VOPAGU-2260 file (C-alpha; in pm, 1 decimal, decimal comma):
REM VOPAGU-2260
SITE   aa  ch    i         X         Y         Z
SITE  VAL   A    0     -16,9      18,0     -12,5
SITE  GLY   A    1     299,7     230,4      -5,6
SITE  GLY   A    2     368,4     400,9     305,2
SITE  GLY   A    3      61,8     282,2     488,8
SITE  ARG   A    4    -170,7     522,5     278,6
SITE  VAL   A    5    -403,4     515,2     -10,8
SITE  PRO   A    6    -407,3     808,1    -197,3
SITE  PRO   A    7    -757,3     949,4    -243,2
SITE  GLY   A    8    -978,8     802,0    -502,0
SITE  GLY   A    9    -770,2     486,4    -548,7
SITE  VAL   A   10    -699,3     162,1    -420,9
SITE  GLY   A   11    -392,1     -50,1    -454,5
SITE  ILE   A   12    -257,3    -405,8    -506,6
SITE  GLY   A   13     -89,5    -460,2    -181,5
SITE  VAL   A   14     266,9    -342,5    -188,1
SITE  VAL   A   15     512,5    -128,7      -0,8
SITE  LEU   A   16     767,6      97,3    -225,3
SITE  ALA   A   17    1105,6     187,4    -140,9
SITE  GLU   A   18    1410,4     362,9    -322,2
SITE  GLN   A   19    1743,3     196,8    -305,5
SITE  GLY   A   20    2033,2     326,2    -537,9
SITE  GLY   A   21    1812,5     555,1    -758,5
SITE  ARG   A   22    1580,4     228,0    -796,2
SITE  ILE   A   23    1215,3     174,0    -668,9
SITE  LEU   A   24    1183,7    -138,5    -535,9
SITE  ILE   A   25     869,3    -350,9    -425,1
SITE  SER   A   26     980,9    -396,6     -46,7
SITE  LEU   A   27     733,4    -582,5      78,6
SITE  VAL   A   28     433,3    -787,1     -81,0
SITE  GLU   A   29     132,7    -835,7     174,1
SITE  SER   A   30       8,4   -1162,5     237,5
SITE  GLY   A   31    -312,2   -1213,5      78,3
SITE  SER   A   32    -293,8    -919,3    -143,4
SITE  ASN   A   33    -375,6    -938,6    -522,9
SITE  ALA   A   34      41,1    -862,9    -601,3
SITE  HIS   A   35      99,8   -1190,2    -346,6
SITE  ARG   A   36    -152,0   -1389,6    -603,8
SITE  GLY   A   37      46,7   -1254,4    -874,7
SITE  ARG   A   38     344,9   -1400,3    -753,6
SITE  ILE   A   39     524,0   -1046,6    -732,9
SITE  PRO   A   40     830,7   -1125,6    -477,1
SITE  PRO   A   41     961,8    -819,1    -236,8
SITE  GLY   A   42    1308,5    -724,3    -374,5
SITE  SER   A   43    1156,4    -684,0    -734,1
SITE  VAL   A   44    1317,1    -364,4    -913,9
SITE  LEU   A   45    1010,0    -182,7   -1058,5
SITE  HIS   A   46    1082,9     -43,0   -1406,9
SITE  THR   A   47     732,2      37,0   -1537,7
SITE  ILE   A   48     389,1      98,3   -1423,7
SITE  ASP   A   49     141,6      83,3   -1702,2
SITE  GLY   A   50     417,7     141,1   -1947,6
SITE  SER   A   51     555,6     481,3   -1760,4
SITE  VAL   A   52     892,3     422,4   -1680,8
SITE  VAL   A   53     958,5     494,1   -1310,2
SITE  SER   A   54    1294,5     564,1   -1305,6
SITE  GLY   A   55    1354,2     934,3   -1180,0
SITE  LEU   A   56    1013,4     912,6    -992,7
SITE  SER   A   57     972,3     945,9    -621,5
SITE  VAL   A   58     857,9     681,3    -407,1
SITE  HIS   A   59     537,0     883,3    -362,0
SITE  GLN   A   60     514,4     956,7    -728,0
SITE  ALA   A   61     543,8     572,8    -816,1
SITE  ASN   A   62     276,3     478,8    -565,7
SITE  ALA   A   63      34,4     714,9    -687,9
SITE  LEU   A   64      54,5     550,3   -1035,4
SITE  LEU   A   65      -5,6     208,4    -868,0
SITE  HIS   A   66    -335,9     320,7    -756,7
SITE  GLY   A   67    -641,1     336,2    -922,1
SITE  ALA   A   68   -1009,1     236,2    -981,1
SITE  PRO   A   69   -1108,4     -60,0    -785,2
SITE  HIS   A   70   -1100,2    -427,2   -1000,8
SITE  THR   A   71    -882,3    -250,5   -1260,7
SITE  ALA   A   72    -574,2    -378,8   -1393,0
SITE  VAL   A   73    -234,4    -221,1   -1350,0
SITE  VAL   A   74      72,0    -388,1   -1571,2
SITE  LEU   A   75     412,3    -400,8   -1390,8
SITE  GLY   A   76     724,4    -424,5   -1541,1
SITE  ILE   A   77     964,3    -553,0   -1291,2
SITE  GLN   A   78    1296,3    -732,6   -1259,8
SITE  HIS   A   79    1247,3   -1052,7   -1038,0
SITE  PRO   A   80    1533,1   -1072,3    -769,6
SITE  SER   A   81    1651,4   -1398,0    -868,5
SITE  ARG   A   82    1600,9   -1435,6   -1233,3
SITE  GLY   A   83    1893,3   -1193,1   -1343,2
SITE  ALA   A   84    1837,0    -891,2   -1578,4
SITE  GLY   A   85    1540,5    -959,1   -1750,9
SITE  ILE   A   86    1221,9    -747,5   -1720,4
SITE  SER   A   87     861,4    -938,5   -1704,8
SITE  ASP   A   88     533,1    -740,6   -1726,2
SITE  VAL   A   89     286,7    -883,4   -1483,7
SITE  ALA   A   90     -71,8    -782,5   -1473,4
SITE  VAL   A   91    -247,6    -731,4   -1128,4
SITE  ILE   A   92    -577,9    -631,6   -1045,8
SITE  ARG   A   93    -631,8    -324,4    -807,4
SITE  ALA   A   94    -812,6    -461,0    -441,8
SITE  GLY   A   95   -1190,0    -394,1    -436,1
SITE  SER   A   96   -1194,3    -131,8    -178,5
SITE  PRO   A   97    -913,1      89,0      -0,9
SITE  VAL   A   98    -709,1    -134,6     226,6
């Protein structure tokens, strides 16, 4: 849920973001969340959100992009911590109500 708050007017996918070395990481995946069900592992590097590059964004800005209308999909371009340099696109459905 990124920083523990849901931005007004939107719901998330159940992750907490962090900045490390100029990159946005998925630092926590909430158990039972849609991100957890989508098998997004903690430690993944976030490269894109719905096609928008997150490099140069703050955690707050990236978190705002993750949130949107309930039951809508958001596509994350992530680099899994154990799969090398490849980037995978993963579609995750936003929660049905604010978390």
